[in-house]
C-alpha positions in Angstrom: -10.7 22.9 -36.2 -7.5 24.6 -37.3 -4.6 22.7 -35.6 -2.2 25.6 -36.3 -4.5 28.0 -34.5 -4.6 25.7 -31.4 -0.9 25.6 -31.3 -0.6 29.4 -31.5 -3.2 30.1 -28.8 -1.9 27.4 -26.4 1.9 27.9 -26.6 2.0 29.6 -23.3 0.3 26.6 -21.6 2.9 24.3 -23.2 5.7 26.4 -21.8 4.0 26.3 -18.4 3.9 22.5 -18.5 7.4 22.2 -19.8 9.2 22.1 -16.3 6.7 19.4 -15.1 7.2 17.4 -18.3 11.0 17.6 -17.9 10.8 16.5 -14.3 8.7 13.4 -15.2 11.0 12.7 -18.1 14.1 12.8 -16.1 13.0 11.2 -12.8 10.4 8.7 -14.1 11.4 7.7 -17.6 15.2 8.4 -17.4 15.9 5.7 -14.8 14.4 3.1 -17.2 17.8 3.1 -19.0 19.3 1.8 -15.7 17.4 -1.4 -16.1 20.2 -2.6 -18.4 22.1 -3.4 -15.2 19.8 -6.3 -14.6 21.5 -8.0 -17.6 25.0 -7.0 -16.9 27.8 -7.8 -14.4 28.3 -4.4 -13.0 31.9 -3.2 -12.5 32.5 0.1 -10.7 35.6 0.8 -12.7 33.6 1.0 -16.0 30.8 3.1 -17.3 27.3 1.6 -17.8 28.0 1.5 -21.5 31.1 -0.7 -21.0 29.7 -3.4 -18.7 29.9 -7.1 -19.4 26.5 -8.5 -20.6 25.5 -11.7 -18.8 22.0 -12.1 -20.1 19.6 -13.8 -17.6 22.4 -14.8 -15.3 21.4 -12.3 -12.6 17.9 -13.6 -12.6 19.1 -17.2 -12.2 21.2 -16.0 -9.3 18.3 -14.2 -7.5 16.0 -17.2 -7.8 18.7 -19.3 -6.1 19.6 -16.5 -3.6 19.0 -17.8 0.0 16.8 -14.9 1.1 14.8 -14.3 -2.1 12.2 -17.0 -1.6 11.8 -16.0 2.0 11.4 -12.3 1.1 8.9 -13.1 -1.6 6.8 -15.2 0.8 7.0 -12.5 3.5 6.0 -9.9 0.9 2.9 -11.8 -0.2 1.9 -12.8 3.3 2.1 -9.2 4.7 0.6 -7.6 1.6 -2.4 -9.9 1.5 -3.0 -9.4 5.2 -2.8 -5.6 4.7 -5.1 -5.7 1.6 -7.7 -7.8 3.5 -7.6 -5.6 6.5 -7.8 -2.4 4.5 -10.8 -3.9 2.7 -12.7 -4.9 5.8 -11.9 -2.3 8.4 -12.7 0.9 6.4 -16.0 -0.5 5.2 -17.0 -1.5 8.8 -16.0 1.8 10.3 -17.7 3.8 7.5 -21.0 1.9 8.0 -20.8 2.3 11.8 -20.1 6.1 11.5 -22.9 6.4 9.0 -25.2 5.3 11.8 -24.1 8.1 14.1 -26.9 10.6 14.3 -25.1 13.5 15.9 -23.2 15.3 13.2 -20.7 17.0 15.4 -19.7 13.7 16.9 -19.3 12.1 13.5 -17.2 15.0 12.2 -15.0 14.8 15.3 -14.4 11.1 15.0 -13.7 11.4 11.2 -11.1 14.1 11.9 -9.5 12.1 14.6 -9.1 8.9 12.5 -7.8 10.9 9.5 -4.9 12.4 11.3 -2.4 9.4 11.5 -2.4 9.2 7.7 -0.6 12.6 7.5 2.2 11.5 9.8 5.3 9.8 8.3 6.4 6.3 9.2 9.6 7.7 10.7 7.5 9.4 13.4 5.0 6.7 13.9 7.6 4.0 14.0 9.4 5.8 16.8 6.2 6.1 18.7 5.3 2.4 18.4 8.9 1.3 19.3 8.4 3.1 22.6 4.8 2.0 23.1 5.6 -1.7 22.3 8.8 -1.9 24.2 9.0 -5.2 26.2 10.4 -3.4 29.3 9.0 0.2 29.3 6.2 0.1 26.8 2.7 0.9 28.0 1.2 -2.1 26.1 3.3 -4.6 28.0 2.7 -2.8 31.2 -1.0 -3.4 30.8 -0.3 -7.0 29.8 1.7 -7.4 33.0 -1.2 -6.1 35.1 -3.3 -8.9 33.5 -0.6 -11.5 34.4 0.6 -11.9 30.9 4.3 -12.2 30.1 5.8 -9.3 28.1 5.6 -9.7 24.3 8.5 -8.6 22.1 6.2 -7.2 19.3 9.1 -5.9 17.2 11.7 -8.7 18.0 9.6 -11.9 17.9 9.5 -13.3 14.3 6.0 -14.9 14.8 4.5 -11.7 16.1 6.2 -9.1 13.9 4.1 -9.5 10.7 0.9 -9.1 12.7 2.3 -6.0 14.5 3.1 -4.5 11.1 -0.4 -5.1 9.8 -2.0 -3.8 13.0 0.0 -0.6 13.0 -0.6 0.0 9.3 -4.3 -0.4 9.9 -4.2 2.2 12.7 -2.4 4.7 10.4 -4.4 4.3 7.2 -7.9 3.0 7.9 -9.4 6.4 8.6 -8.2 8.0 5.4 -9.4 5.0 3.4 -13.0 5.5 4.7 -13.3 8.7 2.6 -14.2 6.8 -0.5 -16.8 4.8 1.3 -18.3 7.9 2.9 -18.7 9.4 -0.5 -20.4 6.2 -1.7 -22.7 6.2 1.3 -23.7 9.8 0.7 -25.0 8.9 -2.8 -27.6 6.4 -1.4 -31.1 7.8 -1.6 -32.4 8.7 1.9 -35.9 7.8 0.8 -34.9 4.2 0.8 -34.1 4.4 4.5 -37.4 6.2 5.2 -39.4 3.5 3.3 -37.6 0.7 5.1 -38.3 2.4 8.4 -42.0 2.7 7.6 -42.0 -1.0 6.8 -40.6 -1.7 10.3 -37.0 -2.4 9.3 -34.4 -2.1 12.1 -30.9 -0.7 11.8 -29.3 -4.0 11.0 -31.8 -4.8 8.3 -31.3 -1.4 6.7 -27.6 -1.9 6.7 -27.9 -5.3 5.2 -30.5 -4.5 2.5 -29.8 -0.9 1.7 -26.3 0.3 2.9 -24.2 -2.6 1.8 -25.9 -3.1 -1.6 -25.6 0.7 -2.1 -21.9 0.7 -1.8 -21.3 -2.7 -3.3 -20.1 -1.3 -6.7 -17.3 0.7 -5.1 -16.4 -2.2 -2.8 -16.0 -4.5 -5.9 -14.1 -1.8 -7.8 -11.6 -1.0 -4.9 -11.2 -4.7 -4.1 -10.4 -5.5 -7.7 -8.0 -2.6 -8.1 -6.2 -3.6 -4.9 -4.9 -6.7 -6.6 -2.2 -4.6 -8.3 -0.7 -3.8 -4.9 -0.2 -7.4 -3.9 3.6 -7.0 -4.0 3.6 -3.8 -2.1 4.1 -4.7 1.6 5.2 -1.2 2.7 8.9 -0.5 2.5 8.9 2.7 4.5 7.1 1.1 7.4 9.0 -2.2 7.6 12.4 -0.5 7.0 11.7 1.7 10.1 10.4 -1.0 12.3 12.3 -4.2 11.5 15.6 -5.5 12.7 17.9 -8.6 12.1 15.9 -10.6 14.7 12.8 -10.6 12.5 14.4 -11.1 9.0 12.8 -14.5 8.8 9.3 -13.1 8.8 9.7 -9.4 8.2 12.2 -9.1 5.4 10.4 -8.3 2.1 11.5 -7.8 -1.5 11.9 -4.0 -1.1 14.1 -4.3 2.0 16.1 -7.2 0.5 16.7 -5.0 -2.6 17.8 -2.1 -0.4 20.4 -4.3 1.5 21.7 -5.9 -1.7 21.9 -2.7 -3.7 22.7 0.1 -1.2 24.4 -1.8 1.6 26.3 -4.5 -0.4 26.7 -2.4 -3.5 25.5 -5.3 -5.8 23.6 -3.0 -8.1 23.1 -5.5 -10.9 21.4 -8.1 -8.5 19.3 -5.4 -6.9 18.2 -4.1 -10.3 17.3 -7.7 -11.4 15.1 -8.1 -8.3 13.4 -4.7 -8.9 12.8 -5.6 -12.6 11.2 -8.9 -11.6 9.0 -7.1 -9.1 8.0 -4.5 -11.6 7.1 -7.2 -14.3 4.9 -9.1 -11.8 3.3 -5.8 -10.6 2.6 -4.8 -14.2 0.8 -8.1 -14.9 -1.2 -7.8 -11.7 -2.2 -4.2 -12.4 -3.2 -5.1 -15.9 -5.3 -8.0 -14.6 -6.9 -5.9 -11.9 -7.9 -3.2 -14.5 -9.3 -5.9 -16.8 -11.3 -7.4 -14.0 -12.5 -3.9 -12.9 -13.8 -3.2 -16.4 -15.7 -6.5 -16.4 -17.0 -6.5 -12.9 -17.5 -2.8 -12.1 -17.6 -1.2 -15.6 -14.5 0.9 -14.7 -12.1 2.0 -17.4 -9.1 4.3 -17.3 -9.2 4.9 -21.0 
């Protein structure tokens, strides 16, 4: 194949891709140069090229920072709970909806549970702040009717992480069922017919046909989710937390925001972000390696 001919015939496509390429270059790869701040003592009066280099001093500082260990633990705790919930709930809902025989009812339920995904956390957080209010919230009003004392869902440190996970499940579980519905549609219907002829009931068909049929995609998604173990959801927590729940709700992303944007300690915030990125890179690499071994999934 003549390489020069390919270049001549495709030059218009290259020009069409140029704006997107420049956007990726500027906004995704350009900021990588700012990682140098993690190894500098940042001074506002000097340019980034004239900063004092301090080596790993910023990393020593963050590992001894009072709120870092707490934020790291909160990040892991909330993220693992979210990953577990998003692994179990969508599978269960997909299997249950797959058993619904009336197509119009199934489509209606699917559309209903998809909708929250397309709403931003700014809107949803405002809704839940009103719903979960200890004085005027509808949830606490129902608890009061049952004789239960009001629960400060967004102000009680012990309750806040579970509130975050529950609201995140409500928002995202419907959209995550799409992959499992696609996997369920690939199961041969003749298997269900043969099982029914043999006298198998619904639970046995689910156990011996449905679950084994979607097991490869379950293993694949479960393995790939390991790469998101440090992603506890900045947008959600930032819009829902407050100083009362810092002990259990403050995560690495919100700590980085306060240190970098609020306190203007850009060097320390960059060091925390770089640490998080390195750990995430290792986890993502491990998850893809495990996916290639367990589910024969490769990205290259």
